[in-house]
C-alpha positions as CSV (number, residue, x, y, z in Angstrom):
1,M,-122.3,178.9,-65.9
2,T,-123.0,175.4,-67.3
3,A,-123.0,174.4,-70.9
4,T,-126.8,174.2,-70.8
5,D,-127.1,177.7,-69.3
6,Q,-124.8,179.0,-72.0
7,A,-126.8,177.4,-74.8
8,A,-130.0,179.0,-73.4
9,T,-128.6,182.5,-73.0
10,V,-125.5,183.0,-75.1
11,T,-124.8,182.6,-78.8
12,I,-121.6,180.8,-79.8
13,P,-119.3,182.9,-82.1
14,L,-117.0,181.6,-84.8
15,L,-113.5,180.8,-83.6
16,I,-110.7,181.9,-85.9
17,D,-107.0,182.2,-85.0
18,G,-107.9,181.8,-81.3
19,R,-110.3,184.7,-81.4
20,D,-114.1,185.0,-81.3
21,V,-115.6,186.3,-84.5
22,D,-119.2,187.5,-84.6
23,G,-121.7,186.9,-87.4
24,P,-125.4,186.6,-88.1
25,I,-127.1,184.4,-85.5
26,T,-129.0,181.2,-86.3
27,E,-131.3,179.9,-83.6
28,V,-131.3,176.3,-82.5
29,R,-134.7,174.9,-81.5
30,N,-135.4,171.8,-79.5
31,P,-136.8,169.2,-82.0
32,A,-138.9,167.8,-79.2
33,R,-140.4,171.2,-78.2
34,L,-140.2,173.5,-81.2
35,T,-141.2,176.6,-79.2
36,E,-138.1,176.2,-77.0
37,T,-134.9,177.9,-78.2
38,V,-131.9,176.0,-77.0
39,G,-129.3,178.6,-78.1
40,G,-127.7,180.2,-81.1
41,Y,-124.6,180.2,-83.2
42,A,-122.8,182.7,-85.4
43,T,-122.6,182.0,-89.1
44,G,-119.9,183.1,-91.5
45,D,-119.3,183.5,-95.3
46,G,-116.5,183.1,-97.8
47,A,-114.4,185.8,-96.0
48,S,-114.7,183.9,-92.7
49,V,-113.4,180.8,-94.5
50,D,-110.5,182.8,-96.0
51,A,-109.5,184.0,-92.6
52,A,-109.8,180.6,-91.0
53,V,-107.7,178.9,-93.7
54,A,-105.1,181.7,-93.4
55,A,-104.9,181.2,-89.7
56,A,-104.6,177.4,-90.0
57,E,-101.9,177.7,-92.7
58,A,-99.9,180.1,-90.6
59,A,-100.1,177.8,-87.6
60,F,-99.2,174.7,-89.6
61,P,-95.4,174.8,-89.7
62,G,-95.0,175.2,-85.9
63,W,-97.7,172.6,-85.1
64,A,-96.3,170.0,-87.6
65,A,-92.8,170.5,-86.1
66,R,-93.9,169.6,-82.6
67,P,-93.3,166.0,-81.5
68,A,-96.4,163.9,-82.1
69,R,-96.6,163.1,-78.4
70,D,-96.8,166.8,-77.6
71,R,-99.6,167.2,-80.2
72,A,-101.5,164.3,-78.7
73,A,-101.3,165.7,-75.2
74,A,-103.8,168.4,-76.3
75,L,-106.3,165.6,-76.9
76,T,-105.9,164.3,-73.4
77,L,-106.5,167.7,-71.9
78,T,-109.6,168.0,-73.9
79,A,-110.8,164.6,-72.9
80,D,-110.4,165.5,-69.2
81,A,-112.4,168.7,-69.8
82,I,-115.2,166.7,-71.5
83,D,-115.3,164.2,-68.6
84,A,-115.6,167.0,-66.1
85,D,-118.6,168.5,-67.9
86,L,-120.2,165.2,-69.1
87,A,-123.7,165.8,-67.6
88,N,-124.0,169.4,-69.0
89,L,-122.8,168.6,-72.4
90,S,-125.0,165.5,-72.7
91,T,-128.1,167.5,-71.6
92,L,-127.3,170.1,-74.2
93,L,-126.9,167.5,-76.9
94,T,-130.2,166.0,-76.1
95,R,-132.0,169.4,-76.1
96,E,-130.5,170.4,-79.5
97,H,-130.5,167.1,-81.2
98,G,-133.5,165.1,-79.8
99,K,-131.7,161.8,-79.0
100,I,-132.4,160.4,-75.6
101,L,-130.2,161.4,-72.7
102,A,-128.6,157.9,-72.4
103,D,-127.5,158.0,-76.1
104,A,-126.3,161.6,-75.8
105,T,-124.3,160.7,-72.7
106,A,-122.8,157.7,-74.5
107,E,-121.8,160.0,-77.5
108,I,-120.1,162.5,-75.3
109,A,-118.3,159.9,-73.2
110,N,-117.2,158.1,-76.3
111,T,-115.8,161.3,-77.6
112,A,-113.4,161.5,-74.7
113,R,-112.5,157.9,-75.1
114,T,-111.8,158.5,-78.8
115,L,-109.5,161.4,-78.0
116,R,-107.5,159.2,-75.6
117,Y,-107.4,156.4,-78.2
118,Y,-105.7,158.7,-80.7
119,T,-103.4,160.1,-78.0
120,G,-102.1,156.5,-77.7
121,L,-101.3,156.4,-81.4
122,A,-98.8,159.3,-81.4
123,D,-95.8,157.0,-81.9
124,Y,-97.6,155.4,-84.9
125,A,-98.2,158.8,-86.4
126,S,-94.5,159.7,-86.2
127,R,-93.0,156.4,-87.2
128,E,-90.1,156.2,-89.6
129,T,-88.6,153.1,-91.3
130,T,-85.0,153.1,-92.2
131,T,-83.4,150.6,-94.6
132,E,-79.6,150.5,-95.1
133,D,-78.3,148.2,-97.7
134,H,-76.2,148.2,-100.9
135,R,-78.4,151.0,-102.3
136,G,-77.6,153.3,-99.4
137,R,-80.0,154.7,-96.8
138,I,-83.7,155.0,-97.5
139,V,-86.1,156.4,-94.9
140,E,-89.9,156.1,-95.2
141,R,-91.9,158.5,-93.0
142,R,-95.3,160.1,-92.7
143,A,-95.6,163.8,-93.4
144,A,-98.5,166.1,-92.4
145,M,-100.5,167.5,-95.3
146,G,-101.3,171.0,-94.1
147,V,-104.8,172.5,-93.7
148,V,-107.6,170.0,-93.4
149,A,-111.3,171.0,-93.7
150,V,-113.6,168.9,-91.5
151,I,-117.3,169.0,-92.5
152,V,-119.5,167.6,-89.7
153,P,-122.9,165.9,-89.9
154,W,-125.8,166.6,-87.5
155,N,-126.6,163.0,-86.5
156,Y,-123.6,162.3,-84.2
157,P,-122.0,165.7,-84.3
158,V,-119.6,165.5,-81.4
159,L,-118.3,162.0,-81.9
160,L,-118.1,162.0,-85.7
161,A,-116.3,165.3,-85.7
162,T,-113.8,163.9,-83.2
163,L,-113.2,160.8,-85.3
164,M,-112.1,163.2,-88.1
165,I,-110.3,165.9,-86.2
166,A,-108.3,163.8,-83.7
167,P,-106.2,161.9,-86.3
168,A,-105.7,165.0,-88.4
169,L,-104.2,166.8,-85.4
170,V,-102.0,164.0,-84.2
171,A,-100.7,163.6,-87.7
172,G,-99.6,167.2,-87.6
173,N,-102.3,169.0,-89.6
174,T,-104.2,172.1,-88.7
175,V,-108.0,172.1,-89.1
176,V,-110.9,174.3,-90.1
177,V,-114.1,172.7,-88.8
178,K,-117.5,173.5,-90.3
179,L,-120.3,173.0,-87.8
180,P,-123.5,171.2,-88.8
181,D,-126.5,173.4,-89.5
182,N,-128.5,171.3,-87.0
183,S,-127.2,170.4,-83.5
184,P,-124.0,172.4,-83.5
185,L,-123.9,173.7,-79.9
186,A,-122.4,170.8,-77.9
187,L,-119.8,170.3,-80.6
188,A,-118.9,174.0,-80.6
189,L,-118.3,173.9,-76.9
190,V,-116.1,170.8,-77.2
191,L,-114.1,172.4,-80.0
192,R,-113.5,175.5,-77.9
193,R,-112.0,173.3,-75.2
194,L,-109.8,171.7,-77.8
195,A,-108.7,175.0,-79.3
196,S,-107.7,176.3,-75.8
197,A,-105.3,173.3,-75.5
198,V,-103.4,174.2,-78.7
199,E,-101.8,177.3,-80.3
200,P,-104.1,179.8,-82.0
201,G,-104.9,178.8,-85.5
202,V,-104.5,175.1,-85.0
203,V,-108.2,174.6,-84.5
204,N,-110.6,177.0,-86.3
205,V,-114.4,176.8,-86.3
206,V,-116.8,178.2,-88.9
207,A,-120.5,177.8,-89.6
208,G,-122.9,178.6,-92.4
209,S,-124.7,177.1,-95.4
210,G,-123.2,174.4,-97.5
211,Q,-123.6,176.5,-100.6
212,D,-121.6,179.3,-99.1
213,V,-119.3,178.3,-96.3
214,G,-119.1,174.6,-97.4
215,A,-118.3,175.4,-101.0
216,A,-115.7,178.0,-99.9
217,L,-113.9,175.3,-98.0
218,T,-114.0,172.6,-100.6
219,T,-112.8,174.9,-103.3
220,H,-110.2,176.8,-101.3
221,P,-106.7,176.5,-102.9
222,R,-104.9,176.3,-99.6
223,V,-107.0,173.5,-98.1
224,R,-105.1,170.2,-98.8
225,K,-107.7,167.7,-97.6
226,V,-111.4,167.5,-97.0
227,S,-112.8,165.1,-94.4
228,F,-116.6,164.8,-94.7
229,T,-119.2,162.6,-93.1
230,G,-122.7,162.9,-94.5
231,S,-125.0,162.2,-97.4
232,T,-123.9,160.7,-100.7
233,A,-125.4,163.6,-102.6
234,T,-123.3,166.1,-100.7
235,G,-120.3,163.8,-101.0
236,R,-120.6,163.9,-104.8
237,A,-120.8,167.7,-104.7
238,I,-117.7,167.9,-102.5
239,M,-115.8,165.5,-104.9
240,R,-116.7,167.8,-107.8
241,D,-115.5,170.9,-106.0
242,A,-112.3,169.3,-104.7
243,S,-111.3,168.1,-108.1
244,V,-110.5,171.6,-109.2
245,N,-107.2,171.5,-107.2
246,L,-107.0,167.8,-106.6
247,K,-107.6,167.8,-102.9
248,N,-107.2,164.6,-100.9
249,L,-110.6,163.3,-99.8
250,S,-112.0,161.1,-97.1
251,L,-115.8,160.7,-97.6
252,E,-117.9,158.6,-95.2
253,L,-121.3,158.7,-96.9
254,G,-124.7,157.2,-96.8
255,G,-125.7,153.6,-96.1
256,N,-128.8,151.5,-96.8
257,D,-127.6,148.7,-94.6
258,P,-129.1,145.2,-94.9
259,A,-129.5,142.7,-92.1
260,I,-129.9,139.0,-93.2
261,V,-131.5,136.6,-90.8
262,L,-130.5,133.1,-92.0
263,D,-132.7,130.1,-91.6
264,S,-130.1,128.8,-89.1
265,A,-130.8,131.7,-86.7
266,T,-132.9,131.2,-83.5
267,V,-135.5,134.0,-83.3
268,D,-135.1,134.6,-79.6
269,A,-135.4,137.6,-77.3
270,Q,-131.7,138.5,-77.7
271,L,-131.8,138.6,-81.5
272,I,-135.0,140.6,-81.5
273,D,-133.7,143.1,-78.9
274,E,-130.4,143.6,-80.8
275,L,-132.2,144.4,-84.0
276,V,-134.7,146.7,-82.4
277,R,-132.0,148.6,-80.7
278,G,-130.0,148.7,-83.9
279,A,-132.9,150.0,-86.0
280,F,-134.3,152.6,-83.6
281,T,-131.4,154.0,-81.6
282,S,-131.2,157.7,-82.2
283,T,-134.6,157.4,-84.0
284,G,-132.9,155.5,-86.8
285,Q,-130.6,158.4,-87.7
286,V,-127.4,156.3,-87.7
287,C,-125.3,155.8,-90.8
288,Y,-124.8,152.1,-90.3
289,A,-128.1,151.2,-88.6
290,P,-130.0,148.2,-90.0
291,K,-132.3,149.8,-92.6
292,R,-133.8,146.8,-94.4
293,L,-134.3,143.4,-92.9
294,Y,-134.2,140.2,-95.0
295,V,-135.6,137.2,-93.2
296,H,-135.8,133.6,-94.4
297,R,-139.4,132.7,-95.3
298,N,-139.4,129.8,-92.8
299,L,-138.8,132.4,-90.0
300,F,-140.6,135.4,-91.5
301,D,-143.9,135.3,-89.6
302,E,-142.3,134.4,-86.3
303,F,-139.7,137.1,-86.7
304,T,-142.1,139.8,-87.8
305,E,-144.5,139.1,-85.0
306,A,-141.7,139.2,-82.4
307,F,-140.0,142.3,-83.9
308,T,-143.3,144.2,-84.0
309,A,-144.2,143.2,-80.4
310,A,-140.8,144.3,-79.1
311,T,-140.9,147.6,-81.1
312,D,-144.4,148.3,-79.7
313,T,-142.9,148.7,-76.2
314,L,-140.8,151.7,-77.3
315,V,-141.9,155.0,-75.6
316,V,-141.6,158.1,-77.8
317,G,-141.1,161.6,-76.4
318,D,-138.7,164.2,-75.1
319,G,-135.3,162.6,-74.7
320,L,-134.7,164.2,-71.3
321,D,-137.5,162.0,-69.8
322,P,-135.9,158.8,-68.5
323,A,-139.0,156.8,-69.5
324,V,-138.5,157.7,-73.2
325,R,-136.7,155.2,-75.5
326,M,-136.9,157.1,-78.7
327,G,-136.9,160.9,-79.3
328,P,-138.0,163.0,-82.2
329,L,-136.3,163.3,-85.6
330,N,-133.7,166.0,-85.6
331,N,-135.1,168.4,-88.2
332,R,-138.0,169.3,-90.4
333,Q,-136.4,168.1,-93.6
334,Q,-135.7,164.7,-92.2
335,H,-139.2,164.4,-90.8
336,R,-140.6,165.2,-94.2
337,T,-138.3,162.7,-95.9
338,V,-139.3,159.8,-93.7
339,T,-143.0,160.7,-93.7
340,D,-143.0,160.7,-97.5
341,L,-141.4,157.3,-97.6
342,I,-144.1,155.9,-95.3
343,Q,-146.8,157.4,-97.4
344,A,-145.2,156.0,-100.6
345,S,-145.2,152.5,-99.0
346,R,-148.9,152.9,-98.2
347,S,-149.6,153.9,-101.8
348,E,-147.9,150.7,-102.9
349,G,-150.3,148.7,-100.9
350,A,-147.8,147.6,-98.2
351,S,-148.8,146.8,-94.7
352,V,-147.6,149.7,-92.5
353,A,-147.7,149.2,-88.7
354,E,-147.1,152.3,-86.6
355,V,-146.3,151.0,-83.1
356,G,-144.9,152.2,-79.8
357,Q,-146.6,154.9,-77.8
358,Y,-146.2,158.6,-77.1
359,L,-145.3,159.6,-73.6
360,D,-147.6,162.6,-73.5
361,A,-150.2,164.3,-75.5
362,D,-148.0,167.1,-77.0
363,A,-146.4,164.9,-79.6
364,D,-147.4,167.4,-82.3
365,G,-145.1,169.9,-80.7
366,G,-142.0,168.3,-82.1
367,Y,-140.7,166.2,-85.1
368,F,-142.0,163.0,-83.7
369,L,-142.9,159.8,-85.5
370,R,-143.8,156.5,-84.0
371,P,-141.6,153.5,-84.9
372,T,-143.0,152.0,-88.1
373,I,-142.7,148.5,-89.5
374,V,-143.5,147.9,-93.2
375,T,-144.1,144.5,-94.9
376,G,-145.3,143.6,-98.4
377,L,-142.9,145.8,-100.3
378,R,-140.9,144.9,-103.4
379,Q,-137.2,145.1,-103.7
380,N,-137.5,148.2,-106.0
381,S,-139.7,150.1,-103.6
382,A,-138.5,153.5,-102.5
383,L,-138.2,152.5,-98.8
384,V,-136.0,149.5,-99.7
385,Q,-133.8,151.3,-102.2
386,Q,-133.4,154.7,-100.4
387,E,-131.7,155.4,-97.1
388,Q,-134.6,156.4,-94.9
389,F,-132.5,157.6,-91.9
390,G,-135.5,157.4,-89.6
391,P,-137.7,155.1,-87.5
392,V,-139.2,153.0,-90.3
393,V,-138.0,149.6,-91.2
394,P,-139.0,147.3,-94.1
395,I,-139.0,143.5,-93.6
396,L,-138.8,141.3,-96.7
397,A,-138.8,137.5,-97.1
398,Y,-136.4,135.5,-99.1
399,D,-136.1,131.8,-100.0
400,T,-132.5,131.0,-100.7
401,E,-129.2,132.2,-99.3
402,D,-128.0,133.3,-102.8
403,E,-131.2,135.3,-103.2
404,A,-130.6,137.0,-99.8
405,I,-127.1,138.0,-100.7
406,A,-128.2,139.3,-104.1
407,L,-130.9,141.4,-102.5
408,A,-128.5,142.8,-99.9
409,N,-126.1,143.7,-102.6
410,D,-128.8,145.3,-104.8
411,S,-128.0,148.9,-103.7
412,E,-125.8,151.8,-104.7
413,Y,-124.7,151.8,-101.1
414,G,-122.2,149.5,-99.3
415,L,-121.5,150.9,-95.8
416,A,-122.4,148.1,-93.4
417,A,-124.5,145.0,-93.1
418,S,-125.1,142.1,-90.7
419,V,-125.7,138.4,-90.8
420,W,-127.6,136.5,-88.1
421,S,-127.1,132.8,-87.5
422,D,-126.4,130.2,-84.8
423,D,-123.6,129.1,-87.1
424,V,-121.0,131.9,-86.7
425,D,-118.5,130.4,-89.1
426,H,-121.1,130.1,-91.8
427,A,-122.3,133.7,-91.1
428,F,-118.7,134.9,-91.7
429,D,-118.7,133.0,-95.0
430,V,-121.9,134.8,-96.0
431,G,-120.5,138.1,-94.9
432,R,-117.5,137.7,-97.2
433,R,-120.0,137.8,-100.1
434,I,-121.7,141.0,-99.1
435,Q,-120.5,144.3,-100.6
436,A,-120.1,146.4,-97.5
437,G,-117.2,147.9,-95.7
438,S,-118.3,146.4,-92.3
439,V,-120.2,143.2,-91.9
440,F,-121.3,142.4,-88.4
441,V,-122.3,138.9,-87.1
442,N,-125.2,138.7,-84.6
443,I,-124.8,142.4,-83.8
444,H,-125.8,145.5,-85.7
445,R,-126.1,148.6,-83.5
446,V,-124.2,151.7,-82.4
447,G,-120.9,150.6,-80.9
448,A,-120.5,147.6,-83.2
449,S,-117.8,149.5,-85.1
450,D,-115.1,150.1,-82.5
451,P,-112.9,153.3,-83.0
452,S,-109.9,151.0,-83.5
453,M,-111.6,149.2,-86.5
454,P,-111.2,150.8,-89.9
455,F,-114.6,152.1,-91.1
456,G,-115.9,153.2,-94.5
457,G,-118.0,152.0,-97.4
458,F,-118.0,150.2,-100.7
459,K,-119.6,151.7,-103.8
460,Q,-121.3,155.1,-103.2
461,S,-120.9,154.9,-99.4
462,G,-117.6,156.6,-99.4
463,I,-114.0,156.9,-100.3
464,G,-111.2,156.0,-97.9
465,R,-111.3,154.7,-94.4
466,G,-111.6,156.3,-91.0
467,H,-111.1,155.1,-87.4
468,G,-108.1,153.2,-86.2
469,E,-104.5,153.6,-87.4
470,I,-105.6,153.9,-91.0
471,A,-107.2,157.3,-90.2
472,L,-103.7,158.6,-89.3
473,D,-102.4,157.2,-92.6
474,E,-105.2,159.0,-94.5
475,A,-104.3,162.3,-92.7
476,S,-100.7,162.2,-93.8
477,E,-98.5,161.7,-96.9
478,V,-95.8,159.1,-97.4
479,Q,-92.4,160.7,-97.8
480,I,-89.2,159.0,-98.9
481,L,-85.8,160.3,-98.1
482,A,-83.1,158.5,-100.0
483,D,-79.3,158.5,-100.3
484,R,-78.7,156.2,-103.2
485,I,-75.0,155.6,-102.9
486,D,-75.2,152.8,-105.4
487,M,-76.0,155.4,-108.0
488,H,-73.2,157.8,-107.1
489,T,-70.5,158.3,-109.7
490,K,-66.9,159.4,-109.1
491,L,-66.0,162.4,-111.1
492,T,-62.6,162.3,-112.8
493,H,-60.9,165.3,-114.2
494,P,-58.3,165.2,-116.9
495,K,-54.9,166.5,-115.8
496,K,-53.9,169.8,-117.1
497,A,-50.8,169.8,-119.2
498,R,-47.8,171.6,-117.6
499,P,-46.7,174.7,-119.5
C-alpha cells in the first residue's frame, strides 16, 4: 500500500517506545478541496507525553554510548527509504499541505539530502581535543544532553523537522517529536521509517494541541532541550514554560524579511523572476521569504510594473495539477489572517492589485487567494509591520540608501533579508548594516539558505542557530575532563616516634 493510499484509508497512531498508541482521531482535509479527507492522525495528552519522555529517557544511555558513526547510519537508512518512496510521499504532502507537487517533491528530496549531510558530520559530533602541557592533561569534548523535544511547524513539516531531529540524534540525544496540527501525515510516515532504524524509545512521536501536548513537553522536568520552529508568539510561550526548569532552547521564529533593490540594480527578467519566486513559493508561507520590498524611487515604477506583470502569469489551483504555480493557503486561520491584512490595506487607501488566475472555477472549494501586490502603504501599516505569511507583498519606495536600511531594520524581526545590486561588493557592505541572521545578495528564495549554513534570527526571530555544524553544537554540551598535575600536592606524614 502506498503512502497516499495509507493516508486515505488509515489513521496514523502515536509512536511511543517503538509501539503504536491509539488516541482520538483528527481528520486532515485537503486545503485545495475541503470536502476531501486526506487521512487522520491520533492525538494524545499529558499522559502520552509522560510515556514518550520516559521511553526516550530510558533509551538515552544506550543510544548516547553508541559511536556517532553508528548513530548516523540510521539517518542513511532513512534517507534511502525516503528516496524509494519519493513520489508517494510528495503527493501526500501536496494533498495535506496544498503546496504544488514540484515544491513538495523538493522538500522530500531535500529531507533525504539533509539526513545524509548530518551523517557526514558524525566525526565532528564526537570530536575531542586533548591538551597536554605543564598543567597536565585537559580534554574538551561534546556530551549529549538527554531528551530533546522537537516541536514542528506546518509550513515545511518534513524538512524543518529533519533539520532539528538529525543533529539531535547524531549528537547522541533521544527525541520526542510533536507533529504539527496541520500537514502531519507525510512527516509521520518519515518518522516511522526513522524510528524503525533505531532502538525503541530513541524516536517517539506525539500529537495534540499546543495548550495540552505542547505545554506538557515544554514544562516536563525530564526534557533537557526544546527545539522549536514556528511563530514568535508561540516561541515566547515556550520560553516562559521552559524557564521553570531552565531548559536549553533553540527557537527559529517568525520573520518579516525585507528585500532592498538598490538604484544600482538592473530591473531585468532575472531579478524579477527571482523575487516573484521568492515571494510566492509555497503561497508565501516560508519563514524567510521576501515579505516587504523596498525599491529605490528611480526604479519604483519600472520595478512595480514588471513585478506585477510577472506575478500575473501565476496560475492558482490544486497543487497536483502540473499547470499550477501556486496552491492554496494551508489552513483556515492563515487564510483569515492574510485576508484581514489585505482588507486593512484597502481601508488605508492603498492600491491593492489581485493578479494571477485560477485554474478552474471551484476556487471557493479551498483556502485560495490570488497573488496580491500592494502599493501606497506607510511604514507603520499592518502589512508592512506584521509577518503576513501568505501571497501578498507590499512594495515601498525609498530615496536614500540610509533610509532603505533604516526601514529594513524597523521591525521586531530579524530573520533574513536581501540586497539587489549590480555591484555585489557594495551589496555586501549594505548587508552588513542589516539586522538579520541571513542576508542574501541577488537571491532570496527557498534554497538560498543551504543546510550547511548556520541559520537563525536577530531580535525576536529566534534564539540560537540551526543547520550546519553549529546545530550539533547546540544539541550537545561542552564537557571538560582535567587532570591538573600542576595543582597536585605531595602529602608528607610526620614520622612516629619509636617507643
